[in-house]
C-alpha positions, 0 to 999 in steps of 0.5 A: 202886773196888776194885783188880783184880789178876791173875797169869798166865804171860806170852806172847811178845806181852807182851815189850815190857811185860816189858822195861819192868818189867825196865828199871826197875831195870837193875842188880838185874834184869841176870840176868833181863833178859839172859835175856829179851833173848836168848830172849824169853818163850817158856818153852822158849827162856827155860828157864822161865816168866815170871809177871806180876802185873797191877794194873788191867790194867797189868803191875807185877811179874814172877817168873822161874820156871826153874832159879831163882825170881827176883822182879822189881820185886815189891811185897808183894802181887805176892810173895804172888801169886807165892808162891801160884802157886809153892805150887800148881806145887810146887818145880822150882827149885834156888834162890830169888834176888833183891832181899833184901826181896822174896826174904825175903817170898817165902821166908817164904811158901814155907818151910812147904811148900818147906822146909827149905832147904839154905842161906839167905844172907839178905844179899848186898850188891849192889856196882857200879862205873861207872869203871875202878879208880883205886886198883888196877892191873889185872893185865895177864896177865888176859885172855879165855879161849880156846876151846881152853882149856876143859880148863884153865878147867873145873877152876877153875870146878868148884872155885869152884862147889863152894866157893861153893855147897857141892855140885859142879856135876858132880852129877846130869847129870854136869855137862853143863849146867854145862859147856855154860854154861862153854863159852857164856861162853868162846865169847862172850868173857865168861870171863877168867883169869890162866893161869900155866904152864898153871894158872889163878891167877885167874878170873871171868866176866861171867855176865849182860849187857845194854846197861845193866848186866852182872854179874860172877860166879865170882870165884876165886883158886887157894888156893895163890896167895891173899893176894897181891892177885890178886883185886883186880888181876884184878877191876880187869882184868875191870871194865876189859874189862866197861866197855869192851866190855859195859855202862856199869855193872858189878855183883856180889853177895857174901855178907855174911859174906865180909868179905875179898871185900867188902874186896877189892872195895871196894879195887878201887872197888866200892860197895854199893847194895843187897842180894840174898838167896839160898835154896839147895835 
C-alpha cells in the first residue's frame, strides 16, 4: 500500500495535533511552541502560517512560516514538501532557522531560488541547563528590567542585535517592531540586566518560554566591561531566575565560531545537546 502524504496550512481546529508535534522536542521547539501556546494557529495572531505535513492522515511535521521559516520535527520528505510550498509562495521571511539537519536540507532546496543569503551560520550548538550553576556565583546585581528603564535598555538591545546579526533592528520601520518586542519582554518580566550608574553592563532576555523549556537570547556585555566575568556571573543569575520562575529547562544556541561565548556558557554549567542552523537574508 502506498503511503499518502499531503501538506496544508493548519487551522485553529488543528491546535491539539500541532501541540502534540511540538511536544516531541520541547527544547528544540521552544520558540515555535511559545508562539502557538499564546496565539493558537490563527495566522493573524500567530504572525504567520503554520504548515503541516501529513502521512496517511497523521500530522507528522510542522513548518512555521512568518518572519522566520522554522522547520519543526521535520523529516526529509516533510522538508522537501515545505521547500516546494516555500518556493511557490516566494520568500517572505528574514531568516530560516531551526534544527541543523532539517534546516540544512531546506536551505539546499531553496538556495537556487531564494539565494544568495546574507549570512549562513551552519552550526550553532544548542546548550541546556536544568540546575542552577554550581561553578559560577550568580551576580546579585542582575535583576529584572523595570518598565521605566526602557530608555536605558534599548541602546544595549540595539547594540547586541547589530553586533550579532550584522544589521540594525532600527532599519525599515524605524525600529517600531523591535521596540515593541523589547517592551513586551520587559513588561512580562523576561528582560534582565546589571545596571551600574545608569549604564547597562550586562543584559539578556528569556525570549521564548513554555511550561517545559525556555530559551535565553540577546546576551550582551558592554565592550568596556568585557573580560571581567560579567557574562558568566550574569548568565548564572538569569538561569537561576528562569529555573525558579519560568521552566525546568533553560536553553540557548550560540555560533560555533564564538569560542569565547561557548567556553563561558560551559563554565556556567551549560552542556551541548544538539545544533541549530540559521540562514540570514
